N, C-alpha and C positions, 0 to 999 in steps of 0.2 A: 504493499499500500504507499502511496505517496504521502509526504509528510504533511503538506497542505489539506490533503483529503482527510487525514487523521485529526488534524487540527480543527477542521470545520465540521467533521462529522461526529467527533465523539460527544456524548451526553451524559449527565449525571442519570445513572439508572438505579433503581430501587427495588425492582423486582427481578429476581433471578430464577432460572431453571436449576433443578438439582444436579444437573450434569456436572461431574468433576471437571476441574481444571487439569489438562494435561501437565505432567511434571516438566515436560521438555519446555512446553509454552510458559509455564511459571518461572522455570530458570531465566528464560529470556525476558521475561517481564521484570524480574529482580535485576538481572544484568543491566537492562535499560535504567533502571534507577541508580545503580552503582556508577553509572558512566556520566552522571550529571555532574556539572562543574560545580567547585566548591571553592570558597575563598582559601587562597594560598595553598589550594589542593590538600587541605587538612582533612577531608572526607569524614565528616563527623556523623554521616548516616549510618543508621543501624535498622534492620528489618526483623521484625518478629513475625513469622508466617504462622497463622493460626487456622487450624483445620478442626480442631476438637471442639465438638458441638456445646459441651457445657461452658467452656471457655469463650466461645463465639456468643453465647447468651449472655454471660457476665460483661462481655464487652458492650453489647446492646444496651443492657440496663445502664453501663456508665455512660453511654452515648445518650442519656435522657430518655431512654426508651424507644430509641430508633431500631425497630425490630428486624428491618430488613438486614441489618448487619448480621445478625445470626442466621439469616437465610441464605446468605451466599455460600458457595462452597468453600472458598478461602477468604480470608482477611489478612490483610497486610498491616501492620501497625509499624507506621514510619516513626522513627525516634532519632533525636538528635543527641549525640554523644559530646555535651556543652564542653567539657574539658579539652577535648580534641583541638577546638577551634579557640577558646578562651586562653589556652596556653600561649598561643601564638599572637592574638588580637586583644586580649584583655577583655574589658567589658564590652566593647563593640561587638567582638566576636561571640560572646555570652548571649547579646541581647537582640543582634540583628544578623550576623553572618551564618550562624549554624541554623537560623530559622530559614533564611534565605536558601541555603544549601538544602535542607530537607524538602523544601517547597519545590526546587527544582527536580529533585529525585522523584517526587510525588508526582509531578506533571509528566516526567519521562514514563512512570509507572501507568497512568491513565492512558497515554498515547500508545504505549507498546501493546497493553492488553487490548485497547480498540483494534490496532491493526492486526491482532491475531483473532478478532472475531468475539472477544469478550467485552463486557460491560463493567463499569465500576463507578464508584461515586467517592468524592472527597467529603470525609466526615470530619468535621472540626469542632463540632459542638459535643463536648465529653468532658468529664472530671479527669482532669488529667492525674491527679493522685491516684483515683481509683483504678485507672488503666495502668499506670506505672505499677500499682499492686497486683493486678490481674497478671501482667506479663513478668512480673518479677524483675523490673527494670532496676539494674544497680544504680548507685548513687551517682548522680552527674548526668544520668541519661533521662531525657525527657519525651514522652510520646508527644507527636505534634499532629499526626494524622492517622485516621484509620479508613483503609481502604479495602471495602468489600469487592470481591471480583468473581465474576462468574457469567455464564452464557445469558444474555438479555432475555427477559420474559416480558419485556414493555419496549416501545419504540418512542420515547419522548420526542415531540417536535421540538425544534430548534427556538430558543428563548430569544426574545427581542435583543438587539444589541444597538448601543449608540452608534450613530455614523462616525466614520473616521474624522470626518471634518469637524466634529464636535470635541474629538479629543487630542488631536494633534496640534501641537504649537511650535512654531519655528524660531528658533533663537532665544524667544524669552516668552514667558506665559502670555 
């Protein structure tokens, strides 16, 4: 699939078929996340792949009852190993760079999943401490996104987008 097709065609899907995610495809999806850029190449991103139904249900509860999280065959919790970036960049690394880095990895995961025929949804509304406890995150590792992945059981239409002319500013705002 061509990259621009993936960017324009991907949707946030919240209904999944029970079909398993092929392990080779899952590895490609995770590798796409790994290949995302990171500040100073610190690579703070960590992935927790969850297939256990009981753990997925706990994650759904920690995501304020978003039950579709538990319905996906696979859930990836994208985390930032904050010290990996803050050691080099201090407070800015802790408060910004590691978050940008994991966001880039998360977007790559979405695009790779879509290119392979899967659907996903970026879940950011969750109790971070609860999720950290569920996945047994070590100290300094923050869960920043929950990404359920599976074959789509729905096909959402494209949401409206602002026109390019509304958001592009040349030289100054």
